[in-house]
C-alpha positions as CSV (number, residue, x, y, z in Angstrom):
1,X,84.2,-162.0,57.9
2,X,81.4,-164.3,58.6
3,X,78.3,-165.2,60.7
4,X,78.8,-167.7,63.5
5,X,76.4,-169.4,65.9
6,X,76.1,-172.4,68.1
7,X,74.5,-174.2,71.0
8,X,75.6,-176.0,74.1
9,X,73.4,-178.0,76.4
10,X,73.9,-176.5,79.9
11,X,73.3,-179.9,81.6
12,X,75.4,-181.8,79.1
13,X,72.7,-184.5,78.7
14,X,70.1,-183.3,76.2
15,X,70.9,-183.8,72.5
16,X,71.8,-180.8,70.4
17,X,68.9,-179.1,68.7
18,X,70.2,-179.6,65.1
19,X,67.1,-178.2,63.4
20,X,67.5,-175.1,65.6
21,X,71.2,-174.9,64.6
22,X,70.3,-175.0,60.9
23,X,67.7,-172.3,61.4
24,X,70.2,-170.1,63.1
25,X,72.7,-170.6,60.4
26,X,70.2,-169.8,57.7
27,X,69.3,-166.6,59.4
28,X,73.0,-165.5,59.0
29,X,73.3,-166.4,55.3
30,X,73.7,-162.7,54.4
31,X,76.9,-162.5,56.4
32,X,78.6,-165.3,54.6
33,X,77.3,-166.1,51.1
34,X,80.4,-168.1,50.1
35,X,80.4,-171.2,52.3
36,X,78.7,-172.9,55.2
37,X,79.9,-175.4,57.8
38,X,78.7,-177.2,61.0
39,X,80.0,-179.3,63.8
40,X,78.0,-181.4,66.2
41,X,80.0,-183.0,69.0
42,X,78.1,-184.3,72.0
43,X,76.4,-181.5,74.0
44,X,77.7,-178.7,71.6
45,X,77.3,-177.6,68.0
46,X,78.9,-174.8,66.0
47,X,77.9,-173.4,62.6
48,X,79.3,-170.7,60.3
49,X,78.3,-168.8,57.2
50,X,81.6,-167.7,55.5
51,X,82.5,-164.6,53.5
52,X,85.8,-165.9,52.0
53,X,88.5,-163.2,52.2
54,X,91.7,-165.1,53.0
55,X,92.4,-168.5,51.5
56,X,88.9,-168.7,49.8
57,X,89.5,-172.2,48.6
58,X,91.0,-173.8,51.7
59,X,89.6,-171.9,54.6
60,X,86.4,-173.9,55.2
61,X,85.2,-173.8,58.8
62,X,84.9,-175.1,61.5
63,X,88.6,-175.7,61.5
64,X,90.2,-178.3,63.8
65,X,93.6,-179.0,65.3
66,X,95.6,-182.0,64.3
67,X,93.7,-184.6,66.3
68,X,90.2,-183.1,65.9
69,X,89.8,-182.3,69.6
70,X,89.6,-178.5,69.2
71,X,87.4,-176.7,66.7
72,X,86.9,-173.1,66.0
73,X,84.6,-170.7,64.1
74,X,85.7,-167.1,63.5
75,X,83.9,-164.0,62.5
76,X,86.6,-161.4,61.7
77,X,90.2,-161.2,60.5
78,X,93.5,-161.9,62.3
79,X,96.0,-159.5,60.8
80,X,99.1,-161.0,62.5
81,X,98.2,-164.5,61.6
82,X,101.3,-165.1,59.4
83,X,103.7,-164.2,62.3
84,X,101.6,-166.4,64.7
85,X,101.6,-169.2,62.2
86,X,105.4,-169.1,61.9
87,X,105.7,-169.2,65.7
88,X,103.3,-172.1,66.0
89,X,105.0,-174.1,63.3
90,X,108.3,-173.7,65.1
91,X,106.6,-175.1,68.2
92,X,105.6,-178.3,66.2
93,X,102.1,-177.5,65.1
94,X,101.0,-178.7,61.7
95,X,98.8,-176.5,59.4
96,X,96.6,-177.7,56.5
97,X,95.3,-174.3,55.2
98,X,96.5,-170.8,54.6
99,X,93.6,-169.4,56.5
100,X,94.0,-166.9,59.4
101,X,91.4,-168.9,61.3
102,X,93.6,-172.0,61.7
103,X,96.1,-170.2,63.9
104,X,93.4,-170.0,66.6
105,X,93.1,-173.7,67.3
106,X,96.8,-174.1,67.7
107,X,97.2,-170.9,69.7
108,X,94.4,-172.1,72.1
109,X,96.4,-175.4,72.5
110,X,99.4,-173.3,73.5
111,X,97.8,-170.6,75.7
112,X,94.4,-171.8,76.7
113,X,91.8,-169.1,77.3
114,X,94.6,-166.4,77.1
115,X,95.0,-167.1,73.3
116,X,93.0,-163.9,72.6
117,X,95.8,-161.7,74.1
118,X,98.1,-162.5,71.1
119,X,95.6,-161.5,68.4
120,X,95.9,-158.4,66.3
121,X,92.6,-158.1,64.6
122,X,88.9,-157.9,64.8
123,X,87.1,-161.0,65.9
124,X,84.3,-162.8,67.6
125,X,85.4,-166.4,68.0
126,X,84.0,-169.6,69.4
127,X,86.3,-172.4,70.4
128,X,84.9,-175.9,71.3
129,X,87.4,-177.9,73.4
130,X,86.0,-181.4,72.8
131,X,88.4,-183.1,75.2
132,X,87.6,-180.9,78.1
133,X,83.9,-180.4,77.1
134,X,84.0,-176.6,77.3
135,X,83.1,-173.7,75.0
136,X,85.0,-170.4,74.9
137,X,83.6,-167.3,73.3
138,X,85.6,-164.1,72.9
139,X,85.3,-160.6,71.3
140,X,88.1,-158.3,70.3
141,X,89.1,-155.5,72.7
142,X,87.1,-152.8,70.9
143,X,84.0,-154.8,70.0
144,X,84.4,-154.5,66.3
145,X,82.7,-157.8,65.7
146,X,79.5,-158.7,67.6
147,X,78.4,-161.6,69.7
148,X,75.1,-162.1,71.5
149,X,73.8,-165.0,73.6
150,X,70.7,-166.3,75.4
151,X,69.5,-169.2,77.4
152,X,66.8,-171.1,75.5
153,X,65.2,-174.3,76.6
154,X,68.2,-175.5,78.7
155,X,70.8,-174.5,76.1
156,X,73.1,-171.6,75.8
157,X,72.7,-170.2,72.3
158,X,75.1,-167.7,70.7
159,X,75.3,-165.9,67.4
160,X,76.7,-162.9,65.5
161,X,73.2,-161.4,65.3
162,X,70.1,-161.5,67.4
163,X,68.0,-162.5,64.4
164,X,69.7,-165.9,64.5
165,X,68.6,-166.4,68.1
166,X,65.1,-165.4,67.1
167,X,65.1,-168.4,64.8
168,X,64.9,-170.7,67.8
169,X,61.6,-171.8,69.2
170,X,61.0,-170.6,72.7
171,X,63.1,-167.3,72.7
172,X,61.0,-164.6,74.3
173,X,60.7,-161.3,72.4
174,X,59.8,-159.3,75.4
175,X,61.4,-155.8,75.6
176,X,63.9,-155.1,78.3
177,X,62.4,-151.9,79.8
178,X,65.8,-150.7,81.2
179,X,67.3,-151.1,77.7
180,X,64.3,-149.1,76.3
181,X,64.9,-146.3,78.9
182,X,68.6,-146.3,78.0
183,X,67.9,-146.1,74.3
184,X,65.6,-143.1,74.7
185,X,68.3,-141.4,76.8
186,X,71.4,-142.0,74.6
187,X,70.2,-143.5,71.4
188,X,71.8,-146.9,71.9
189,X,71.7,-150.0,74.2
190,X,74.9,-150.7,76.1
191,X,76.4,-154.1,76.6
192,X,75.5,-156.5,78.2
193,X,71.9,-155.5,77.5
194,X,70.1,-155.7,74.2
195,X,66.6,-154.4,73.6
196,X,65.3,-158.0,74.2
197,X,65.2,-159.1,77.9
198,X,66.2,-162.7,77.0
199,X,69.3,-161.7,74.9
200,X,72.6,-160.3,76.1
201,X,75.7,-159.0,74.3
202,X,79.1,-160.3,75.2
203,X,80.8,-157.0,76.0
204,X,83.9,-155.9,74.0
205,X,87.1,-157.3,75.3
206,X,85.3,-160.1,77.2
207,X,85.2,-163.8,77.0
208,X,82.5,-166.3,78.0
209,X,83.3,-169.8,79.2
210,X,80.8,-172.5,79.7
211,X,81.0,-176.2,80.4
212,X,77.9,-178.5,81.0
213,X,76.9,-178.6,84.6
214,X,78.8,-175.4,85.5
215,X,77.8,-171.8,85.8
216,X,78.4,-169.6,82.8
217,X,81.4,-167.3,83.4
218,X,81.9,-163.9,81.8
219,X,85.2,-162.1,82.3
220,X,87.1,-159.2,80.9
221,X,90.4,-160.0,79.2
222,X,91.3,-156.6,77.6
223,X,92.2,-153.8,80.1
224,X,93.9,-151.1,78.0
225,X,93.2,-148.1,80.2
226,X,94.4,-144.6,79.4
227,X,97.8,-143.6,80.7
228,X,98.0,-141.6,83.9
229,X,99.6,-138.2,84.0
230,X,103.1,-139.6,84.6
231,X,102.8,-142.1,81.8
232,X,102.0,-139.8,78.9
233,X,104.6,-139.0,76.2
234,X,106.0,-135.6,77.1
235,X,109.4,-135.5,75.5
236,X,108.6,-135.9,71.8
237,X,108.0,-132.9,69.6
238,X,104.9,-132.3,67.6
239,X,106.8,-133.3,64.4
240,X,108.1,-136.5,66.0
241,X,104.7,-137.5,67.3
242,X,103.0,-136.8,64.0
243,X,105.6,-138.8,62.1
244,X,105.3,-141.8,64.5
245,X,101.5,-141.7,64.3
246,X,101.5,-141.6,60.5
247,X,103.9,-144.5,60.2
248,X,101.9,-146.6,62.8
249,X,98.7,-145.9,60.9
250,X,100.5,-146.8,57.6
251,X,101.5,-150.1,59.2
252,X,97.9,-150.7,60.3
253,X,96.5,-149.9,56.8
254,X,99.1,-152.2,55.2
255,X,97.9,-155.0,57.5
256,X,94.3,-154.3,56.8
257,X,94.8,-154.4,53.1
258,X,95.9,-158.1,53.3
259,X,93.2,-160.1,51.5
260,X,92.8,-162.5,48.6
261,X,90.1,-160.2,47.1
262,X,90.2,-156.5,46.1
263,X,89.8,-153.9,48.9
264,X,88.2,-150.4,48.7
265,X,87.7,-147.4,51.1
266,X,84.6,-145.7,52.4
267,X,85.6,-142.0,52.0
268,X,83.9,-139.1,53.6
269,X,85.2,-135.5,53.4
270,X,86.9,-135.6,56.8
271,X,90.4,-136.2,58.1
272,X,90.0,-139.7,59.3
273,X,88.8,-141.5,56.2
274,X,90.9,-139.2,54.0
275,X,94.0,-140.3,55.8
276,X,93.0,-143.9,55.5
277,X,92.4,-143.4,51.8
278,X,95.7,-141.7,51.2
279,X,97.7,-144.4,53.0
280,X,95.8,-147.2,51.3
281,X,96.3,-145.6,47.9
282,X,100.0,-145.3,48.5
283,X,100.2,-149.0,49.4
284,X,97.8,-150.3,46.8
285,X,98.5,-147.9,43.9
286,X,96.1,-146.0,41.5
287,X,92.7,-147.5,41.0
288,X,91.8,-148.1,44.6
289,X,88.0,-148.0,44.7
290,X,86.5,-145.3,47.0
291,X,82.9,-144.7,47.9
292,X,81.3,-141.5,49.2
293,X,77.7,-140.6,50.2
294,X,76.4,-137.1,49.2
295,X,73.3,-135.0,50.0
296,X,71.5,-132.3,48.2
297,X,71.6,-130.2,51.4
298,X,74.9,-128.3,51.2
299,X,75.8,-128.1,54.9
300,X,75.7,-131.9,55.1
301,X,77.4,-132.7,51.8
302,X,81.1,-133.6,51.8
303,X,81.4,-134.9,48.2
304,X,83.6,-132.0,47.1
305,X,86.2,-132.7,49.7
306,X,86.1,-136.4,49.1
307,X,86.5,-135.8,45.3
308,X,89.6,-133.8,46.0
309,X,91.2,-136.7,47.9
310,X,90.1,-139.2,45.3
311,X,91.6,-137.0,42.5
312,X,94.9,-136.6,44.3
313,X,95.3,-140.3,44.6
314,X,93.6,-141.3,41.3
315,X,91.1,-143.6,42.9
316,X,88.2,-145.3,41.2
317,X,85.7,-143.0,42.9
318,X,82.0,-143.5,43.3
319,X,79.4,-141.1,44.7
320,X,76.1,-142.3,46.1
321,X,73.4,-139.7,46.6
322,X,71.1,-140.1,49.6
323,X,67.8,-138.3,49.6
324,X,64.6,-138.2,51.6
325,X,63.1,-140.8,49.2
326,X,65.6,-143.4,50.6
327,X,63.7,-143.3,53.9
328,X,61.5,-145.9,52.3
329,X,64.3,-148.3,53.3
330,X,63.9,-147.6,57.1
331,X,61.8,-150.7,57.6
332,X,64.6,-152.8,56.1
333,X,67.1,-151.1,58.4
334,X,65.0,-152.0,61.4
335,X,65.5,-155.6,60.6
336,X,69.2,-155.2,59.6
337,X,70.4,-153.7,62.9
338,X,68.6,-156.0,65.4
339,X,68.0,-153.0,67.7
340,X,66.4,-149.7,67.0
341,X,68.9,-147.6,65.1
342,X,67.9,-144.0,66.0
343,X,70.9,-142.3,64.4
344,X,70.1,-140.9,61.0
345,X,73.6,-141.8,59.8
346,X,72.4,-145.4,59.6
347,X,70.6,-144.7,56.3
348,X,73.4,-143.2,54.3
349,X,75.9,-145.7,55.8
350,X,73.7,-148.6,54.8
351,X,73.4,-147.2,51.2
352,X,77.2,-146.8,51.0
353,X,77.7,-150.4,52.1
354,X,75.1,-151.7,49.6
355,X,76.8,-149.8,46.7
356,X,80.3,-150.8,47.8
357,X,79.3,-154.5,48.1
358,X,78.4,-154.6,44.5
359,X,82.0,-154.1,43.6
360,X,84.1,-155.1,46.6
361,X,84.1,-157.7,49.4
362,X,86.3,-155.6,51.7
363,X,86.5,-151.8,52.4
364,X,88.4,-149.8,55.0
365,X,86.7,-147.1,57.1
366,X,87.6,-144.4,59.5
367,X,85.7,-145.4,62.7
368,X,87.7,-144.9,65.9
369,X,89.6,-141.8,64.9
370,X,87.4,-139.5,66.9
371,X,87.5,-141.5,70.0
372,X,91.2,-142.2,70.0
373,X,92.4,-138.7,69.1
374,X,89.7,-136.5,70.6
375,X,87.7,-135.5,67.6
376,X,84.3,-134.6,69.1
377,X,83.3,-131.1,70.1
378,X,82.3,-132.5,73.5
379,X,86.0,-132.8,74.3
380,X,86.7,-129.2,73.4
381,X,83.6,-128.2,75.5
382,X,85.0,-130.2,78.4
383,X,88.1,-128.0,78.3
384,X,85.9,-124.9,78.6
385,X,84.5,-126.4,81.7
386,X,81.5,-125.2,83.7
387,X,82.0,-121.6,82.6
388,X,81.5,-122.5,79.0
389,X,78.3,-124.4,79.8
390,X,77.1,-121.5,81.9
391,X,77.8,-119.0,79.1
392,X,75.9,-121.1,76.7
393,X,73.0,-121.3,79.1
394,X,72.9,-117.5,79.2
395,X,72.9,-117.1,75.5
396,X,70.7,-120.0,74.5
397,X,67.3,-118.3,75.4
398,X,68.2,-115.5,73.1
399,X,69.0,-117.8,70.2
400,X,65.9,-119.9,71.0
401,X,63.7,-116.9,70.0
402,X,64.8,-117.4,66.4
403,X,63.4,-120.2,64.2
404,X,65.4,-123.4,64.6
405,X,67.8,-124.1,61.8
406,X,67.9,-127.3,59.8
407,X,71.6,-126.9,59.0
408,X,74.3,-129.4,60.2
409,X,75.5,-128.6,63.7
410,X,73.8,-125.2,63.7
411,X,74.6,-122.6,66.3
412,X,71.2,-122.9,68.0
413,X,71.6,-126.7,68.2
414,X,75.1,-126.5,69.8
415,X,74.2,-123.8,72.3
416,X,71.1,-125.6,73.5
417,X,73.2,-128.8,73.9
418,X,76.0,-126.9,75.8
419,X,73.4,-125.2,78.0
420,X,72.1,-128.6,79.1
421,X,75.4,-129.2,81.0
422,X,75.3,-126.0,83.1
423,X,75.8,-126.8,86.8
424,X,76.8,-130.5,86.1
425,X,80.1,-132.3,86.6
426,X,82.3,-133.1,83.7
427,X,80.9,-136.6,82.9
428,X,77.3,-135.3,83.2
429,X,78.1,-132.3,80.9
430,X,79.7,-134.7,78.4
431,X,76.5,-136.7,78.1
432,X,74.1,-133.8,78.4
433,X,75.5,-132.6,75.0
434,X,74.7,-136.0,73.4
435,X,71.5,-136.8,75.3
436,X,68.5,-137.6,73.1
437,X,65.7,-137.2,75.6
438,X,66.0,-135.8,79.1
439,X,64.5,-137.7,82.1
440,X,61.6,-135.2,82.1
441,X,61.0,-135.7,78.4
442,X,61.1,-139.5,78.8
443,X,58.5,-139.2,81.7
444,X,56.2,-137.2,79.4
445,X,56.6,-139.6,76.4
446,X,56.6,-143.1,77.9
447,X,53.7,-144.9,79.3
448,X,54.3,-145.4,83.1
449,X,54.2,-149.2,83.0
450,X,57.0,-149.2,80.3
451,X,59.5,-147.0,82.2
452,X,62.8,-148.6,83.2
453,X,64.2,-148.3,86.7
454,X,68.0,-148.6,86.1
455,X,70.3,-145.6,85.6
456,X,70.7,-145.2,81.8
457,X,74.3,-144.0,82.3
458,X,75.3,-146.8,84.8
459,X,77.7,-148.4,82.3
460,X,79.3,-145.0,81.6
461,X,79.7,-144.2,85.3
462,X,81.4,-147.5,85.9
463,X,83.8,-147.0,83.0
464,X,84.6,-143.5,84.2
465,X,85.3,-144.7,87.7
466,X,87.9,-147.2,86.4
467,X,90.2,-144.4,85.1
468,X,90.5,-142.2,88.2
469,X,93.9,-140.5,88.1
470,X,94.1,-140.3,84.3
471,X,93.8,-136.9,82.5
472,X,90.2,-135.7,82.2
473,X,90.0,-135.7,78.4
474,X,91.6,-139.2,78.3
475,X,88.9,-140.4,80.7
476,X,86.1,-139.1,78.6
477,X,87.7,-140.7,75.5
478,X,87.9,-144.0,77.3
479,X,84.2,-143.8,78.2
480,X,83.3,-143.2,74.6
481,X,85.6,-146.0,73.4
482,X,83.9,-148.5,75.8
483,X,80.3,-147.4,75.2
484,X,79.5,-145.1,72.2
485,X,82.1,-146.7,69.9
486,X,81.6,-150.3,70.9
487,X,77.8,-150.4,71.1
488,X,76.7,-147.7,68.7
489,X,79.1,-146.9,65.9
490,X,80.7,-150.4,65.5
491,X,77.3,-152.1,65.7
492,X,76.3,-149.9,62.7
493,X,79.5,-150.6,60.9
494,X,79.1,-154.4,61.3
495,X,75.4,-154.7,60.5
496,X,75.3,-152.3,57.6
497,X,78.3,-154.0,55.9
498,X,77.2,-157.6,56.6
499,X,73.6,-156.9,55.5
500,X,75.2,-156.9,52.0
501,X,78.1,-159.4,52.5
502,X,80.6,-156.6,52.9
503,X,83.6,-156.7,55.3
504,X,84.3,-153.3,56.8
505,X,87.8,-153.0,58.4
506,X,88.8,-150.2,60.8
507,X,92.5,-149.5,60.8
508,X,92.4,-146.8,63.5
509,X,91.4,-149.6,66.0
510,X,94.6,-151.6,65.3
511,X,96.5,-152.1,68.5
512,X,99.6,-150.5,67.0
513,X,97.7,-147.2,66.6
514,X,95.6,-147.4,69.8
515,X,98.8,-148.0,71.9
516,X,100.2,-144.7,70.8
517,X,96.9,-142.8,71.2
518,X,96.4,-143.9,74.8
519,X,99.8,-142.3,75.8
520,X,99.3,-138.9,74.1
521,X,99.2,-135.8,76.3
522,X,96.0,-133.8,76.1
523,X,97.9,-131.0,74.4
524,X,98.7,-133.3,71.5
525,X,95.1,-134.1,71.0
526,X,93.4,-130.7,71.6
527,X,95.2,-127.5,70.6
528,X,93.0,-124.7,72.0
529,X,89.5,-125.7,70.8
530,X,90.9,-127.5,67.7
531,X,90.2,-131.2,67.9
532,X,92.4,-134.1,66.7
533,X,95.4,-131.8,66.6
534,X,98.1,-134.5,66.3
535,X,96.1,-136.5,63.8
536,X,95.8,-133.3,61.7
537,X,99.5,-132.9,61.9
538,X,100.0,-136.5,60.7
539,X,97.6,-135.9,57.8
540,X,99.1,-132.6,56.7
541,X,101.6,-134.0,54.1
542,X,98.9,-136.2,52.6
543,X,95.7,-134.3,52.4
544,X,94.5,-130.9,51.1
545,X,94.9,-128.1,53.7
546,X,91.2,-127.2,53.9
547,X,90.4,-130.8,54.9
548,X,93.3,-131.0,57.5
549,X,92.4,-127.7,59.2
550,X,88.7,-127.5,58.5
551,X,86.1,-127.9,61.3
552,X,84.5,-131.3,62.0
553,X,81.2,-131.5,60.2
554,X,80.1,-135.0,61.1
555,X,78.6,-137.6,58.8
556,X,74.9,-137.3,59.4
557,X,71.8,-137.1,57.2
558,X,69.8,-133.9,57.0
559,X,67.0,-135.4,59.1
560,X,65.8,-132.0,60.5
561,X,65.0,-130.6,57.1
562,X,63.5,-133.9,55.9
563,X,61.2,-134.2,58.9
564,X,60.0,-130.6,58.3
565,X,59.4,-131.3,54.6
566,X,59.3,-134.5,52.5
567,X,59.3,-136.9,55.5
568,X,56.7,-135.1,57.6
569,X,54.0,-137.5,56.4
570,X,56.1,-140.6,56.9
571,X,56.9,-139.5,60.5
572,X,53.2,-138.9,61.2
573,X,52.3,-142.3,59.8
574,X,55.1,-144.3,61.6
575,X,54.3,-142.4,64.8
576,X,50.5,-142.5,64.3
577,X,48.2,-142.8,67.3
578,X,47.0,-146.2,66.1
579,X,50.5,-147.6,66.0
580,X,51.6,-146.2,69.3
581,X,48.5,-147.4,71.1
582,X,48.9,-150.9,69.6
583,X,52.5,-151.1,70.7
584,X,51.8,-149.7,74.1
585,X,55.1,-147.9,74.9
586,X,54.7,-144.3,73.9
587,X,52.0,-141.7,74.6
588,X,50.5,-140.6,71.3
589,X,49.6,-137.0,72.3
590,X,53.1,-136.3,73.6
591,X,54.8,-137.8,70.5
592,X,52.6,-135.8,68.2
593,X,53.3,-132.6,70.2
594,X,57.0,-133.3,69.7
595,X,56.6,-133.6,66.0
596,X,54.5,-130.4,65.9
597,X,57.2,-128.4,67.7
598,X,59.8,-129.6,65.3
599,X,57.8,-128.8,62.2
600,X,57.0,-125.4,63.6
601,X,60.8,-124.8,64.0
602,X,60.5,-124.1,67.7
603,X,63.5,-126.5,68.2
604,X,65.5,-129.1,66.3
605,X,64.0,-132.3,67.6
606,X,65.1,-134.5,64.6
607,X,67.2,-136.8,66.8
608,X,64.5,-137.8,69.3
609,X,61.9,-138.1,66.5
610,X,64.2,-140.3,64.4
611,X,64.9,-142.4,67.5
612,X,61.1,-142.8,68.2
613,X,60.5,-143.7,64.5
614,X,63.3,-146.3,64.6
615,X,61.9,-147.9,67.8
616,X,58.4,-148.3,66.4
617,X,59.7,-149.8,63.1
618,X,62.0,-152.1,65.1
619,X,59.2,-153.2,67.3
620,X,57.0,-154.3,64.4
621,X,60.0,-155.9,62.6
622,X,61.6,-157.8,65.6
623,X,59.4,-157.8,68.6
624,X,56.1,-158.4,67.0
625,X,54.0,-161.4,67.9
626,X,55.5,-161.6,71.4
627,X,54.9,-159.9,74.8
628,X,55.3,-156.2,74.4
629,X,57.0,-155.5,77.7
630,X,58.9,-157.4,80.4
631,X,60.8,-156.3,83.5
632,X,64.6,-156.5,83.0
633,X,66.0,-159.9,83.6
634,X,69.4,-161.7,83.4
635,X,68.8,-164.7,81.1
636,X,72.0,-166.5,81.9
637,X,73.5,-167.2,85.3
638,X,76.9,-165.5,85.1
639,X,79.5,-163.8,87.0
640,X,81.9,-161.1,85.8
641,X,85.5,-161.3,86.5
């Protein structure tokens, strides 16, 4: 796990901006405190900050091939590197380190741009082919590791984080208004956009190829779409599928435990991380370090369930308590995440990563389980169809007469969310449940000159269209895998961990697990309204029954209660009229009315309020001292293949 960055002159003539490269590398020092390296070769330059996990002594980067014509920097881990190394040695390649990174230069020599197709791992990689004078950037199929890029003063600059690009002179900090609109709608910014108009994300499963004097080319290399109805596994029994899933996940966990440093687990009280913990403990033995976040508010606290798992497997268990007082860290989080992080889970996740990093360099986590195995209530709601949404719409006004609850996933919250989807098609209902601010609410809150014009769900609609003919639930899962997981949850996982020099690995997203998940019939994933059915079956021999069969609670902070109590003053200050007028995006009266409705318990508005607070804090941390708004623009001339 590392931070990588680099530059290439688009005309091939101008010298490399070496001071700029050093500034970019320095901005990524938190990602790699163990080592640093650079390469300058004609029109291109690479740099890395390394967190040493495999071959700490010998894995210095950039790493070159035998004749020094190909160089690579890697952020991530390649779990099948030993098998790839053996294959490449048999083909005559010579290795000088035990590092997983070195397989990449030789694999590129063998397969060219298609080298990424052989990789089992999480990665953002940059390959400089000095002989052909071309740069290849690539991200893993799920987008576990990040990569952003921008055109600055005739150069293409890339980095693991936007803050490295901000170290360059001349990068505009203007806000992309379409990204702002999307953020207010869904609480995240989808690739290729970022919140800055000048910066773009390389989407998950894509590569970018650039050579001086030629247009930048962005193309998709990973196309693992869900199986169509006639491709799903129908013959296997529940027991057979559960056994196969458990063993595939065991194989993934075993691969993710490979490191030359001790490994721990981020353990919540749910099935996903509990199953990861159980399998990791069986492989690693007693004393595996586990880390859990707890809350004083009982409906949000999962520490009892986590302790039960930790006790069963005799782990070295640590509990971190997150309280309203920790909201003093929100300004730090605004800088950490590069984009507004409007999800309240960011705060406890950041705290867990900080605590774990004090004792481990690597931890395993459960991201991806919900998307691969249908763990969200929205999937169960989709099975109810339009009738379910209509019934919720009929009941919601009655429930709305009662004071809004601050409990986790309260009935009034769920009914209001379901009611939003009444009369809509399946994709629209799916997103209505998760929507942060409706089009009408955005119109009331945002200054007219700062409204975006693009459809906030355009990326989701395009992804949905790709899977026509697949089962409905599988199509919704694929949308969430390519959007919510890639550009929301995994962004949080990466930034929270790397802010503290912690590598967070996600075994659910190993190809050996995902390959099985994509071919499961809907009945194996949803049993009635029970989510993650087959995953629960796989976990049954390993976890307490109340965890296996219990309802999904979700890992979230008690933001509703905090904003009605101890954080009410902080919210009023962060969203003050003076701040909002200075920034120029939000209408102060409308925002203050939103806060007043929440405090009065007319409705649970914690999610939009937290999102608005995150945006104002981010604006002052990242976008300050630059133009406050700009129409959307494409900073790099590119075509998508």
